[in-house]
C-alpha positions as a Markdown table, in Angstrom:
| # | Residue | x | y | z |
|---|---|---|---|---|
| 1 | Met | -1.2 | 11.0 | 1.9 |
| 2 | Ala | 2.2 | 10.7 | 0.1 |
| 3 | Val | 3.6 | 13.1 | -2.4 |
| 4 | Gly | 6.9 | 12.3 | -4.2 |
| 5 | Val | 8.9 | 10.0 | -6.5 |
| 6 | Tyr | 8.9 | 6.2 | -5.8 |
| 7 | Ser | 10.3 | 3.1 | -7.4 |
| 8 | Ala | 8.7 | -0.3 | -7.5 |
| 9 | Glu | 11.2 | -3.1 | -8.2 |
| 10 | Phe | 10.7 | -6.8 | -8.7 |
| 11 | Thr | 12.6 | -9.8 | -10.2 |
| 12 | Leu | 10.3 | -12.1 | -12.0 |
| 13 | Ala | 12.0 | -15.5 | -12.2 |
| 14 | Ala | 11.8 | -17.4 | -15.5 |
| 15 | Leu | 9.5 | -15.0 | -17.4 |
| 16 | Ala | 8.3 | -17.0 | -20.5 |
| 17 | Leu | 4.6 | -16.2 | -21.0 |
| 18 | Ala | 2.5 | -13.3 | -22.1 |
| 19 | Lys | 1.3 | -11.9 | -18.8 |
| 20 | Thr | 0.9 | -8.9 | -16.6 |
| 21 | Leu | 4.3 | -8.2 | -15.2 |
| 22 | Met | 3.2 | -5.5 | -12.7 |
| 23 | Tyr | 0.2 | -3.4 | -12.1 |
| 24 | Gln | -0.7 | -0.3 | -10.1 |
| 25 | Thr | -3.8 | 1.0 | -8.4 |
| 26 | Ala | -3.6 | 4.8 | -7.7 |
| 27 | Pro | -4.8 | 6.0 | -4.4 |
| 28 | Ala | -8.3 | 7.5 | -4.3 |
| 29 | Asp | -6.9 | 10.9 | -3.6 |
| 30 | Ala | -3.9 | 11.1 | -5.9 |
| 31 | Val | -2.8 | 11.0 | -9.5 |
| 32 | Cys | 0.2 | 8.8 | -10.3 |
| 33 | Glu | 2.5 | 9.9 | -13.2 |
| 34 | Ile | 4.6 | 7.2 | -14.8 |
| 35 | Met | 8.1 | 8.7 | -15.0 |
| 36 | Ser | 9.9 | 5.6 | -16.4 |
| 37 | Ala | 9.8 | 1.9 | -16.5 |
| 38 | His | 12.3 | -0.8 | -17.5 |
| 39 | Val | 12.2 | -4.6 | -18.1 |
| 40 | Thr | 15.6 | -6.1 | -18.4 |
| 41 | Asn | 17.1 | -9.6 | -18.7 |
| 42 | Ala | 19.2 | -10.8 | -15.8 |
| 43 | Thr | 20.0 | -14.4 | -16.9 |
| 44 | Asn | 19.5 | -15.5 | -20.5 |
| 45 | Glu | 22.4 | -14.9 | -22.9 |
| 46 | Thr | 20.3 | -15.7 | -26.0 |
| 47 | Asn | 18.8 | -12.6 | -27.7 |
| 48 | Glu | 15.2 | -12.7 | -28.7 |
| 49 | Gln | 12.5 | -10.1 | -29.5 |
| 50 | Phe | 9.8 | -9.3 | -26.9 |
| 51 | Glu | 7.1 | -6.7 | -26.7 |
| 52 | Val | 6.0 | -4.8 | -23.6 |
| 53 | Lys | 3.4 | -2.0 | -23.0 |
| 54 | Phe | 1.4 | -0.2 | -20.4 |
| 55 | His | -2.4 | -0.9 | -20.7 |
| 56 | Arg | -5.2 | 0.6 | -18.7 |
| 57 | Ile | -7.3 | -2.0 | -16.7 |
| 58 | Thr | -11.0 | -1.8 | -17.0 |
| 59 | Ala | -11.8 | -4.6 | -14.5 |
| 60 | Leu | -9.1 | -5.6 | -12.0 |
| 61 | Gly | -10.9 | -8.5 | -10.4 |
| 62 | Thr | -8.7 | -10.4 | -7.9 |
| 63 | Pro | -5.5 | -11.4 | -9.6 |
| 64 | Thr | -3.0 | -13.7 | -7.8 |
| 65 | Ala | 0.1 | -11.6 | -7.6 |
| 66 | Thr | 3.0 | -10.6 | -5.3 |
| 67 | Ala | 2.7 | -7.3 | -3.4 |
| 68 | Val | 5.5 | -4.8 | -4.1 |
| 69 | Val | 6.1 | -1.8 | -1.9 |
| 70 | Pro | 7.5 | 1.2 | -3.8 |
| 71 | Gly | 10.4 | 2.9 | -2.1 |
| 72 | Pro | 10.8 | 6.6 | -1.9 |
| 73 | His | 13.6 | 8.4 | -3.8 |
| 74 | His | 14.0 | 11.1 | -1.2 |
| 75 | Ala | 15.1 | 10.7 | 2.4 |
| 76 | Gly | 12.3 | 11.3 | 4.9 |
| 77 | Ala | 9.5 | 10.8 | 2.4 |
| 78 | Thr | 6.3 | 9.2 | 3.6 |
| 79 | Ala | 5.2 | 5.8 | 2.4 |
| 80 | Thr | 3.3 | 5.9 | -0.9 |
| 81 | Gly | -0.5 | 5.3 | -1.0 |
| 82 | Val | -0.1 | 3.4 | -4.3 |
| 83 | Thr | -0.9 | -0.3 | -4.4 |
| 84 | Met | 1.4 | -2.3 | -6.7 |
| 85 | Lys | 1.6 | -6.0 | -7.4 |
| 86 | Ala | 3.9 | -8.1 | -9.7 |
| 87 | Asn | 3.9 | -11.4 | -11.4 |
| 88 | Val | 0.2 | -12.1 | -12.0 |
| 89 | Thr | 0.0 | -15.9 | -12.0 |
| 90 | Ala | -3.8 | -16.3 | -12.1 |
| 91 | Ser | -7.0 | -14.2 | -12.8 |
| 92 | Glu | -5.4 | -11.7 | -15.2 |
| 93 | Pro | -7.1 | -8.3 | -15.1 |
| 94 | Thr | -9.4 | -7.2 | -18.0 |
| 95 | Tyr | -7.8 | -4.6 | -20.2 |
| 96 | Gly | -9.3 | -1.7 | -22.2 |
| 97 | Ala | -9.5 | -1.4 | -25.9 |
| 98 | Val | -6.3 | -1.8 | -27.9 |
| 99 | Asn | -4.9 | 1.5 | -29.4 |
| 100 | Val | -7.0 | 3.5 | -27.0 |
| 101 | Asn | -6.0 | 2.4 | -23.5 |
| 102 | Glu | -2.4 | 1.5 | -24.1 |
| 103 | Phe | 0.9 | 3.3 | -24.5 |
| 104 | Gly | 4.6 | 2.6 | -24.6 |
| 105 | Leu | 4.2 | -0.4 | -26.8 |
| 106 | Gln | 7.7 | -1.3 | -28.1 |
| 107 | Gly | 9.4 | -4.4 | -29.4 |
| 108 | Ala | 12.9 | -4.8 | -27.8 |
| 109 | Ala | 15.7 | -7.3 | -27.7 |
| 110 | Thr | 15.7 | -9.2 | -24.5 |
| 111 | Leu | 19.4 | -8.6 | -24.0 |
| 112 | Gly | 19.0 | -4.9 | -24.3 |
| 113 | Gly | 15.8 | -4.7 | -22.4 |
| 114 | Trp | 12.6 | -2.6 | -22.8 |
| 115 | His | 12.9 | 1.0 | -21.6 |
| 116 | Phe | 10.1 | 3.6 | -21.3 |
| 117 | Glu | 11.4 | 7.1 | -20.5 |
| 118 | Pro | 9.0 | 9.7 | -21.9 |
| 119 | Pro | 9.8 | 13.4 | -21.7 |
| 120 | Pro | 8.0 | 15.3 | -18.9 |
| 121 | Asp | 5.2 | 16.6 | -21.1 |
| 122 | Glu | 4.4 | 13.1 | -22.5 |
| 123 | Arg | 4.3 | 11.2 | -19.2 |
| 124 | Pro | 1.1 | 9.3 | -18.8 |
| 125 | Ala | -0.9 | 9.7 | -15.6 |
| 126 | Asn | -3.1 | 7.3 | -13.7 |
| 127 | Ser | -6.2 | 9.0 | -12.3 |
| 128 | Pro | -7.2 | 8.5 | -8.7 |
| 129 | Ala | -8.3 | 4.9 | -8.0 |
| 130 | Gln | -7.5 | 3.8 | -11.6 |
| 131 | Asp | -5.6 | 0.6 | -12.4 |
| 132 | Ile | -2.9 | 0.2 | -15.0 |
| 133 | Gly | -0.8 | -2.8 | -16.0 |
| 134 | Leu | 2.6 | -3.4 | -17.5 |
| 135 | Arg | 2.4 | -6.4 | -19.8 |
| 136 | Asn | 4.6 | -8.8 | -21.7 |
| 137 | Met | 2.7 | -9.4 | -24.9 |
| 138 | Ala | 4.1 | -12.8 | -26.2 |
| 139 | Ala | 5.9 | -15.9 | -25.1 |
| 140 | Val | 9.7 | -15.7 | -24.9 |
| 141 | Thr | 12.6 | -18.0 | -24.0 |
| 142 | Ala | 12.6 | -17.9 | -20.2 |
| 143 | Phe | 14.7 | -15.3 | -18.5 |
| 144 | Asp | 14.7 | -13.6 | -15.1 |
| 145 | Ala | 13.1 | -10.2 | -15.7 |
| 146 | Lys | 14.2 | -7.2 | -13.6 |
| 147 | Ile | 11.2 | -4.8 | -13.5 |
| 148 | Val | 11.5 | -1.2 | -12.4 |
| 149 | Trp | 8.6 | 1.2 | -12.4 |
| 150 | Val | 9.2 | 4.8 | -11.3 |
| 151 | Leu | 6.2 | 6.9 | -10.4 |
| 152 | Asn | 5.5 | 10.4 | -9.2 |
| 153 | Glu | 2.6 | 10.5 | -6.7 |
| 154 | Leu | 0.8 | 13.8 | -6.9 |
| 155 | Gly | -1.6 | 14.4 | -4.0 |
| 156 | Gly | -5.2 | 15.5 | -4.5 |
């Protein structure tokens, strides 16, 4: 079992739709604290508003997505037990109730990007074996989205 800080990074080419950008399944024996997350624009020079949030998943199903392996921040750390996937292209997960199972909802300018950096006592945690998604909530002019999700895996 892994314990430590890890980053999952992915470039989603031509983001233009409301969709799940990345999702995480915590290991069965660990809690995963979300330390920070960022969605930034790598290609489009036209500014536009977009809206991003974390949302708890109630039924994952079998989304079509790309596996992402979070890398450790500390030399010698073991591989994480977290499962992460990015760029859901089919079979979106089912999400929980709005205003109950979501957090970090913010509108942001695509040129400045969306940034989630809660203070330590406000960091949300993902319970063992729980799924949570990072979502773009509305269509935007296509841009290559750089997604970074930093987590702290706390062994159980």
